[in-house]
N, C-alpha and C positions, 0 to 999 in steps of 0.2 A: 536472376537472383531473387530469392523469396522475400527479402526485406528483413529477414531474421538476423542478418549479419550486423555486427556492431561496426558502423562506419565512422562513428564519432570517437576520437581519441579521448582518453581520460588523462587530464593533466594532473601533475603532482599535487597542486593546490586543491583539487577536487577529490583526490583519492581518499582522504580521511573521511569525508562525508559519505562516500560510497561504502567504505568499510563499516562505518557506523550504521548505515542503513541496512547492510547485510546482517549485522548482528541483531539489529532491531527486528528485522524480519524473522530471524530464528526465535527471538524471544516472544513475539506477539502473534505469529502466524496462526497458531492453533486457537488462540482466543478469538481472533477475528473470524476464522473459519467456523468455529462453533456458533458464533453470533449469527452468521449467515444461515447455518444449518437450522437454527431455531426459528429465525425470523422468516426465512423463505423456503428453501428447498435444499436438502443435503446434496442433491445431484449437481447443483450449480455453485455450491459453497466454495470449492477450490478455485474455480474460475474467477468468482467475484473477489476472493481474497487476493489473488494475483493482481486484479485490476486496482484494488485499493492500494497495494504497495507500489504499483507502477505510478499511480496518481501522486502518491506521497513522494516518490523519487523525482518525478517531474516538477513538483511544486515545493521541494524542500527549501528553496530560497525564500518562500513565503512564510515559513514557520518562524514565528517571532519569539518563541520561548516564553510566552505568557502562560502557558500551561505545560504539563509534561508531554513528552512526545507521544506516549500511548493515547492520551486524550485527543490529541490532534488527529492521529491515525484513526481512532475510533469514530471521530466525527466524520471523517471521510467515508467510513463504512456505513454510518447512519445515513449520510446523504446518498450513498449508493443504493441503500434499501428504499429510500423515498423515491429515488429516480427510477427504480425498477417497476413501480406501479403495482406491486403485488402485496402491499401492506393493507 
């Protein structure tokens, strides 16, 4: 098995968060991707955008609501750029 299969069930109490994150992804994907294209390299922008939203999904429980969700996701993107060592 390649590891790409989802082996973790999604429980009903978590479904709303996942649905919201999917709609958030659709709303903000292009903005985050454009940010990476401008700051780094258009060739890696899609991959890094995916990584940002994966990190957001994995850490959604840490989002405290002190800012709007886009600001939180954008901060993850900024930290990804800093971590890339290409700035």
